[in-house]
C-alpha positions, 0 to 999 in steps of 0.5 A: 560160405562158398554160396556167400562167396558166390552172391558176393561175385558181383561186388567183387567184380566192381571193387576188382574193376578199380585196380590200376598198375603203373609201368615203365614200358609201353606196348611198343616195347613189347611183341607178345604177351604170355600169361601163366597161371594154373587152375583158378589163376590160369581161368582168368587169363584165358578169359582175358583172351577170349574177352579182348581182340588186342594188337599184340599176340596173347598166349595163356600157359598152364605148364612149368615150361616157358615157350622158346620165343619168349624173350626181353620183347616179351611181357610175361605176366605170372598169375597166382592167387597163393603166390606159391604155384610151382609151375608159375614160379618156375616160368617166372623164374626163366622169364627173369634169366631171359629177361622178359618184362615182367607184371605179376599178379598175386595176393602174397607168397613167394611170388609176391616176395620175388616181384618185390625183391626184383622191383617189378610192377604187379597188382596185388589182390586181396588175400581174404578170399577163402577159395581162390577158385572164387577170386576170378574177378579179382584176378581177371580185372588185375590183368585187365588193368595190366592191359589198360596200362599198355593201352590195350584195353579201355578201362571203360569196356569193364568197369560195369561188370559188376553192376551188370552182374548185380542187375541180373544175379536173380535171374541167374540164380534162378536159372542155375536152380532150374538147369540143376533140377534136370541133372542126373548121373549122366556125364556132362559134356560142355561146349562153347566158342569161348574156351575160357568158358569150357574150362571154367565149367570143367573146374567149378564141377570138378571142385565144387561138385566133385563130377567129371565133365567132358568139354571141348570147343566149336568149331573143333567139335565138328571135325571129331567127336561129334561122331562119338555120340553114335555110341554114347547117347545113353551116358550123356548130356550136353549143355552149350553156352552160346555167344552173339559173336558165333559166325553163321557157319558155326551157327549152322554146325551148331543146328546140325550137331543139335539135330543129330544128338537129339535125334539119339536121345541125348539131352541137349540144353542151349544156354543163350547169351545174357548181355549186349557185349562179349564181355557181358556174355562171358561173365554171365557164363562164368557166374552161371557156371559157379552158381549152377556147380554149387547148386549141384553140390547142394542137390547132391550133398557134397561139400563144395568147399573142400579139395582134399586131394589137391591139398594132399597133392600141393603138400607133396610137391612142397607148394 
């Protein structure tokens, strides 16, 4: 099932990019945007922030607490595929109390009920994806539709992403297979200048391949954990997702980092950017991460689909 969902991802993006929403307010009515989402519903919001440099501050929270600054001039975007994520619901309810403007993204559940009850706008995504972490296309483009309705993002910038991924699907699948063949039991350390890519890689390796992964962003890693490679060189391998938007100083720092860790025997692989725009490059990395995590699960004979511990935790939390 998960392999089929991965194969269908380009088509998911094509269909999801058609989503639209009507809003009763404009960007002039708000001073900030807060997106809240957990796990596979939080990552699309992070991807939005990485992909689009918009004229309003955007904060992505993965918590049950709404920031103190949020008020009637704040747009709150609660994102929950199931509609029952307790952290997202807690933030949503607090946003209601403070008079935030709200536009939601969900497939159903309690969030949909509350959005309808309060006559609030939302994008309803299909509830037909059995593994919600594989619904990133639907959720990303639902949030993008909200940004488009506010005239913060031109839809023409993202309508083609599905066809772009379809055109490079075989290349990405082959790359995932090649990478998987090089992996062993060393701890994977992931770096990128895009926090959303690090988040996606950690999440998919955790859930699909059942592997603990460490990740950080550049340039922050240059100020701390670069020093740790003096003692862990036998136990880790590094995977870096590169983007064309890296500054010259970051490229210099990356080169120094590579020289330093490879001299100590640490395996390091750079994933070059694929695509002409930052959005294309981000989605190519997202797709490769998904394919790689699934390939590793298959290689290691691990069930990539079930996540029993998360299921048990949700049961205990009553969500």
